[in-house]
PLY file of the C-alpha trace (Angstrom):
ply
format ascii 1.0
element vertex 381
property float x
property float y
property float z
element edge 380
property int vertex1
property int vertex2
end_header
-19.20 2.13 -4.88
-17.38 2.27 -1.47
-15.44 -0.96 -0.42
-17.72 -1.37 2.69
-20.98 -1.31 0.33
-19.19 -3.64 -1.82
-18.34 -6.18 0.96
-21.96 -5.82 2.37
-23.86 -6.55 -0.88
-21.68 -9.58 -1.44
-22.18 -10.69 2.12
-18.54 -10.52 2.73
-16.82 -9.90 6.01
-19.13 -12.29 8.22
-16.53 -14.89 8.77
-12.75 -15.00 8.85
-12.54 -18.71 8.01
-13.90 -18.36 4.45
-13.69 -21.42 2.22
-14.91 -21.89 -1.54
-17.63 -24.12 -2.42
-16.30 -27.60 -2.92
-17.52 -27.75 -6.57
-15.62 -24.71 -7.55
-12.70 -25.45 -9.76
-9.00 -24.70 -8.64
-7.87 -21.51 -9.91
-4.31 -21.47 -11.30
-3.18 -17.70 -11.23
0.16 -16.49 -12.36
0.82 -12.98 -11.08
3.33 -10.93 -13.23
5.13 -8.36 -11.17
8.54 -6.59 -11.27
11.70 -7.72 -9.47
11.65 -9.34 -5.88
7.95 -10.18 -5.21
8.85 -10.22 -1.46
9.85 -6.68 -0.98
8.34 -4.85 1.90
6.09 -2.30 0.18
2.17 -1.86 0.34
1.58 -3.26 -3.29
3.84 -6.35 -3.06
2.56 -7.17 0.61
-0.80 -6.99 -0.90
-0.03 -9.67 -3.31
1.62 -11.76 -0.70
-1.25 -11.62 1.64
-3.52 -12.74 -1.35
-1.17 -15.51 -2.14
-1.21 -16.72 1.46
-5.13 -16.75 1.43
-5.38 -18.35 -1.91
-5.56 -22.00 -0.74
-8.50 -21.30 1.33
-10.17 -20.27 -1.72
-9.21 -23.17 -3.85
-6.37 -21.04 -5.62
-2.88 -20.89 -6.18
-0.95 -17.68 -7.07
2.72 -18.12 -8.34
4.76 -15.16 -9.28
6.80 -14.19 -12.34
8.93 -11.25 -12.43
9.95 -8.94 -14.96
13.81 -7.91 -14.55
14.63 -4.52 -13.08
16.38 -3.26 -16.25
16.70 0.38 -17.14
13.15 1.62 -18.32
11.78 0.35 -20.66
13.96 -2.50 -21.59
12.17 -4.93 -19.74
9.46 -4.82 -22.35
11.76 -6.97 -24.46
10.65 -9.77 -22.04
6.90 -9.08 -22.47
6.07 -11.83 -25.14
8.03 -14.45 -23.41
6.63 -13.32 -19.99
3.07 -13.73 -21.34
3.80 -17.01 -22.85
5.12 -18.36 -19.53
2.16 -16.99 -17.63
-0.34 -18.83 -19.79
1.58 -22.24 -19.42
0.53 -24.80 -16.89
-3.35 -24.50 -17.26
-3.55 -20.80 -15.93
-7.07 -19.94 -15.14
-6.31 -16.20 -15.61
-3.14 -13.96 -15.71
-2.80 -11.33 -13.02
-0.82 -8.28 -14.05
0.36 -5.99 -11.45
0.27 -2.41 -12.36
4.07 -1.85 -11.55
4.84 -4.14 -14.59
1.94 -3.16 -16.79
4.06 -1.04 -19.04
6.64 -3.89 -19.84
3.73 -6.24 -20.75
1.63 -3.57 -22.63
3.00 -4.12 -26.35
3.09 -7.78 -25.99
-0.49 -7.63 -24.75
-1.58 -5.53 -27.43
-0.17 -8.07 -29.99
-1.48 -11.09 -27.89
-4.50 -13.35 -29.24
-6.74 -13.51 -26.03
-6.55 -16.79 -24.34
-7.12 -16.90 -20.50
-8.58 -13.54 -19.01
-6.15 -10.88 -18.12
-6.96 -9.15 -14.68
-5.01 -5.79 -13.96
-4.27 -5.55 -10.06
-3.71 -1.84 -9.61
-1.76 0.07 -6.88
-0.86 3.22 -8.89
-2.52 4.95 -11.73
-1.06 4.77 -15.46
2.38 6.42 -15.63
3.12 5.38 -12.03
3.98 7.77 -9.18
6.56 10.47 -9.15
8.63 9.51 -12.22
10.38 12.19 -14.22
8.08 13.72 -16.95
9.39 11.95 -19.83
9.26 8.61 -18.09
5.81 9.17 -16.92
4.55 10.06 -20.39
5.98 6.89 -22.07
5.07 4.64 -19.13
1.35 6.13 -19.28
1.06 5.08 -22.99
2.68 1.57 -22.42
0.35 1.04 -19.16
-2.70 1.94 -21.07
-1.80 -0.87 -23.88
-1.88 -3.31 -21.31
-4.89 -1.90 -19.25
-6.90 -1.77 -22.47
-6.47 -5.60 -23.03
-7.65 -6.37 -19.30
-11.14 -8.00 -18.70
-11.13 -6.33 -15.32
-9.13 -3.96 -13.35
-8.93 -4.49 -9.47
-8.13 -1.22 -7.81
-6.77 -0.99 -4.15
-8.90 1.88 -3.15
-11.88 4.03 -4.22
-9.50 7.03 -4.71
-7.46 4.94 -7.18
-10.63 3.94 -8.99
-11.48 7.46 -9.38
-8.04 8.34 -10.73
-8.43 5.67 -13.27
-11.87 6.84 -14.39
-10.49 10.28 -14.64
-7.94 8.91 -17.10
-10.65 7.33 -19.28
-10.91 3.81 -18.13
-14.38 2.51 -18.03
-15.86 2.49 -14.56
-17.82 -0.64 -15.48
-14.43 -2.62 -15.70
-13.08 -1.55 -12.24
-13.47 -3.49 -9.07
-12.29 -2.13 -5.70
-10.67 -4.51 -3.37
-9.02 -2.72 -0.54
-6.15 -4.14 1.50
-7.00 -5.27 5.04
-6.56 -3.19 8.09
-5.25 -6.01 10.26
-1.54 -6.81 10.64
0.19 -9.73 12.30
-0.16 -9.77 16.24
2.83 -8.16 17.89
4.97 -10.34 20.19
3.62 -11.07 23.96
6.59 -9.18 25.35
6.51 -5.45 24.55
9.36 -4.14 22.62
11.66 -1.41 24.55
10.23 1.76 25.49
9.97 3.96 22.19
9.75 7.27 23.87
13.26 6.91 25.19
12.62 9.40 28.15
10.77 11.92 26.12
7.18 12.74 25.99
5.78 10.64 23.00
6.99 8.14 20.44
6.39 8.90 16.85
6.43 6.22 14.26
6.68 6.44 10.35
6.78 3.15 8.41
7.73 3.67 4.87
10.52 3.00 2.32
12.98 5.93 2.04
11.41 7.40 -1.29
10.84 10.90 -2.22
7.00 10.54 -2.26
6.96 9.38 0.97
7.86 12.91 2.62
10.51 11.57 5.03
12.69 14.80 4.62
9.76 17.05 5.16
8.80 14.90 8.33
12.47 15.44 9.58
12.32 19.19 8.93
9.12 19.43 10.88
10.38 16.97 13.60
13.39 19.03 13.96
11.50 22.13 15.02
10.12 20.42 18.13
11.79 20.60 21.56
14.43 18.22 22.20
12.17 16.46 24.93
9.11 16.57 22.80
9.51 13.24 21.35
11.60 10.31 19.68
10.87 9.56 16.09
11.22 6.06 14.88
11.58 5.35 11.07
10.91 1.66 9.89
11.40 0.81 6.03
13.66 -0.02 3.34
16.55 2.63 3.40
18.18 1.26 0.04
15.17 1.85 -2.17
16.52 5.30 -3.48
20.21 5.41 -2.72
20.62 9.36 -3.44
17.34 10.02 -1.25
18.71 7.80 1.47
22.02 9.61 1.53
19.98 12.84 2.02
17.95 11.39 4.74
21.00 10.11 6.67
22.67 13.57 6.19
19.60 15.26 7.82
19.23 12.96 10.71
22.90 13.82 11.67
21.97 17.41 11.71
22.31 19.08 15.28
18.60 19.56 15.67
17.97 15.96 15.24
20.89 13.87 16.34
19.93 11.28 19.02
16.24 11.88 18.57
15.68 9.66 15.41
16.09 5.91 15.47
16.32 4.12 12.12
15.10 0.52 12.20
15.44 -0.34 8.84
13.21 -3.03 6.87
11.37 -4.98 9.57
9.48 -8.15 9.38
5.50 -7.76 9.66
5.44 -8.92 13.42
8.20 -6.57 14.13
6.23 -3.53 12.57
3.26 -4.83 14.64
5.24 -4.40 17.69
6.29 -0.90 16.86
2.62 0.04 16.32
1.67 -1.45 19.68
4.52 0.64 21.34
4.11 3.98 19.65
2.05 6.91 20.50
1.54 8.54 17.22
1.90 7.61 13.42
2.99 10.10 10.96
3.55 9.82 7.24
3.36 12.86 5.15
3.17 11.01 1.92
1.92 12.76 -1.10
0.43 10.43 -3.56
-0.62 7.12 -1.86
-3.14 5.33 -3.66
-4.19 3.66 -0.41
-1.66 3.76 2.24
-2.03 0.43 4.05
0.26 1.52 6.89
-2.04 4.30 8.01
-5.16 1.77 8.17
-2.88 -0.65 10.13
-1.73 2.32 12.71
-5.24 3.38 13.11
-6.31 -0.30 13.94
-3.54 -0.19 16.64
-5.23 2.92 18.09
-2.67 5.35 16.85
-3.66 8.93 15.80
-2.41 9.51 12.38
-0.76 12.63 10.96
-0.05 13.31 7.25
-0.60 15.65 4.23
-4.28 16.32 3.14
-3.66 14.46 0.03
-3.71 11.00 -1.73
-6.18 8.63 0.02
-5.44 9.72 3.67
-8.51 12.13 3.74
-10.78 8.87 2.96
-9.31 7.13 5.96
-9.15 9.70 8.70
-10.57 13.23 9.34
-8.57 16.36 10.48
-9.39 16.75 14.09
-11.16 13.51 14.52
-8.81 10.65 14.01
-5.47 12.62 13.77
-4.36 15.79 11.87
-4.14 16.47 8.11
-2.41 19.40 7.03
-1.86 21.19 3.69
0.86 19.49 1.54
4.46 21.01 2.19
3.27 23.32 5.23
6.27 22.22 7.31
5.14 24.70 10.07
1.86 23.13 10.15
3.07 19.64 10.23
5.43 20.57 13.15
2.44 22.26 14.96
0.41 18.99 14.70
3.18 16.95 16.08
3.87 19.37 18.72
0.13 18.99 20.05
0.18 15.45 20.09
3.61 15.34 21.96
2.30 17.58 24.77
-1.36 16.46 25.13
-1.57 12.80 26.11
-5.53 13.01 26.44
-5.58 14.38 22.97
-3.52 11.42 21.85
-5.86 8.99 23.50
-9.03 10.41 22.29
-7.89 10.71 18.47
-6.46 7.05 18.87
-9.86 5.74 20.04
-11.47 7.20 17.28
-8.85 6.14 14.88
-9.33 2.55 16.00
-13.14 2.70 15.78
-13.07 4.06 12.37
-10.36 1.52 11.31
-12.43 -1.52 12.75
-15.17 -0.53 10.08
-12.96 -1.38 7.45
-12.37 -4.97 5.98
-9.91 -7.34 7.30
-7.63 -9.19 5.02
-9.88 -12.28 5.12
-12.74 -10.21 3.87
-10.72 -8.54 1.29
-9.38 -11.93 0.02
-12.75 -13.30 -0.27
-13.75 -10.22 -2.36
-10.58 -10.72 -4.49
-10.94 -14.19 -5.40
-14.73 -13.95 -5.81
-13.93 -11.24 -8.53
-11.39 -13.42 -10.22
-13.59 -16.45 -10.33
-16.62 -14.11 -11.64
-14.15 -13.21 -14.61
-12.95 -16.56 -15.30
-16.62 -18.00 -15.22
-17.80 -15.56 -17.42
-14.90 -16.13 -19.90
-15.42 -20.07 -19.69
0 1
1 2
2 3
3 4
4 5
5 6
6 7
7 8
8 9
9 10
10 11
11 12
12 13
13 14
14 15
15 16
16 17
17 18
18 19
19 20
20 21
21 22
22 23
23 24
24 25
25 26
26 27
27 28
28 29
29 30
30 31
31 32
32 33
33 34
34 35
35 36
36 37
37 38
38 39
39 40
40 41
41 42
42 43
43 44
44 45
45 46
46 47
47 48
48 49
49 50
50 51
51 52
52 53
53 54
54 55
55 56
56 57
57 58
58 59
59 60
60 61
61 62
62 63
63 64
64 65
65 66
66 67
67 68
68 69
69 70
70 71
71 72
72 73
73 74
74 75
75 76
76 77
77 78
78 79
79 80
80 81
81 82
82 83
83 84
84 85
85 86
86 87
87 88
88 89
89 90
90 91
91 92
92 93
93 94
94 95
95 96
96 97
97 98
98 99
99 100
100 101
101 102
102 103
103 104
104 105
105 106
106 107
107 108
108 109
109 110
110 111
111 112
112 113
113 114
114 115
115 116
116 117
117 118
118 119
119 120
120 121
121 122
122 123
123 124
124 125
125 126
126 127
127 128
128 129
129 130
130 131
131 132
132 133
133 134
134 135
135 136
136 137
137 138
138 139
139 140
140 141
141 142
142 143
143 144
144 145
145 146
146 147
147 148
148 149
149 150
150 151
151 152
152 153
153 154
154 155
155 156
156 157
157 158
158 159
159 160
160 161
161 162
162 163
163 164
164 165
165 166
166 167
167 168
168 169
169 170
170 171
171 172
172 173
173 174
174 175
175 176
176 177
177 178
178 179
179 180
180 181
181 182
182 183
183 184
184 185
185 186
186 187
187 188
188 189
189 190
190 191
191 192
192 193
193 194
194 195
195 196
196 197
197 198
198 199
199 200
200 201
201 202
202 203
203 204
204 205
205 206
206 207
207 208
208 209
209 210
210 211
211 212
212 213
213 214
214 215
215 216
216 217
217 218
218 219
219 220
220 221
221 222
222 223
223 224
224 225
225 226
226 227
227 228
228 229
229 230
230 231
231 232
232 233
233 234
234 235
235 236
236 237
237 238
238 239
239 240
240 241
241 242
242 243
243 244
244 245
245 246
246 247
247 248
248 249
249 250
250 251
251 252
252 253
253 254
254 255
255 256
256 257
257 258
258 259
259 260
260 261
261 262
262 263
263 264
264 265
265 266
266 267
267 268
268 269
269 270
270 271
271 272
272 273
273 274
274 275
275 276
276 277
277 278
278 279
279 280
280 281
281 282
282 283
283 284
284 285
285 286
286 287
287 288
288 289
289 290
290 291
291 292
292 293
293 294
294 295
295 296
296 297
297 298
298 299
299 300
300 301
301 302
302 303
303 304
304 305
305 306
306 307
307 308
308 309
309 310
310 311
311 312
312 313
313 314
314 315
315 316
316 317
317 318
318 319
319 320
320 321
321 322
322 323
323 324
324 325
325 326
326 327
327 328
328 329
329 330
330 331
331 332
332 333
333 334
334 335
335 336
336 337
337 338
338 339
339 340
340 341
341 342
342 343
343 344
344 345
345 346
346 347
347 348
348 349
349 350
350 351
351 352
352 353
353 354
354 355
355 356
356 357
357 358
358 359
359 360
360 361
361 362
362 363
363 364
364 365
365 366
366 367
367 368
368 369
369 370
370 371
371 372
372 373
373 374
374 375
375 376
376 377
377 378
378 379
379 380
């Protein structure tokens, strides 16, 4: 069922100041994840936004993290992690899909206590791991997912992938991220065009699946005066890939035309959205792609591969341009059209904003998120 339909059927999305019924019990929700829970990526930011919203729903989310040891050694901490999670009067245990593999063996041996709820931002096996790692991780992930009472998926696209992997549709609930982001500062940032025709923005950590090298190759085919490309995201996520990106940016066809901002606070990213002309992210396997929705809400036309969840967010020629994965020439042509035609940018951007505003805000998504958890807790009580 599409997220908008779920929200409508539950009467959600009518108010941004949602409060739980005063008689509802307080929810204590440990969330098991991997590494630093405050890192800047879609899944982690999703959890942080829900943690921020929790008090309004008589809930508290506390984070527990597996260590980032070489795969799959962190699974050795699985039994202790699940014991810690159930301490302190936990109402339910939330398990991030990025940590599911490490909890899987312990979850299979665990005598059910409080409900276990999977919070999924990727399918079993993860995204873009080597074949052997993906095979092993898929099996470990599935051990944990079989034990979960409910699986909360971040998109209909991901929900379909889960059903395709043999998980029961009846156990899956779709709770998408919000399309709103922090308000930009009142004073606009510098002119991102820097004397060129258009400012292109890509918000993504430097990882192979984000398609940053492909974007640079396409952007390098544009004339020097066509645009300035801005990259915002964690440049240390994959050291080897980052070295390749830096080397490519230093090539003659790109030098002086690409600005790397590094990881930025949410308000800083909002300011970049507000000052850019076009958003481009040729990612291949995004389960949702929160940044696409955010950019569209700021009235930016979006450009990317016709892959992952982007075809569900934007239509080619209507809210932006979607091109076949790997077609660098087509990607360059799409960028060139938008660089040269300001009226086209305005028309596509206006359509993108209209479509984005149909999607739930973080307030509405949080209401659905906590209503789903409370439903499971009440059912198991």
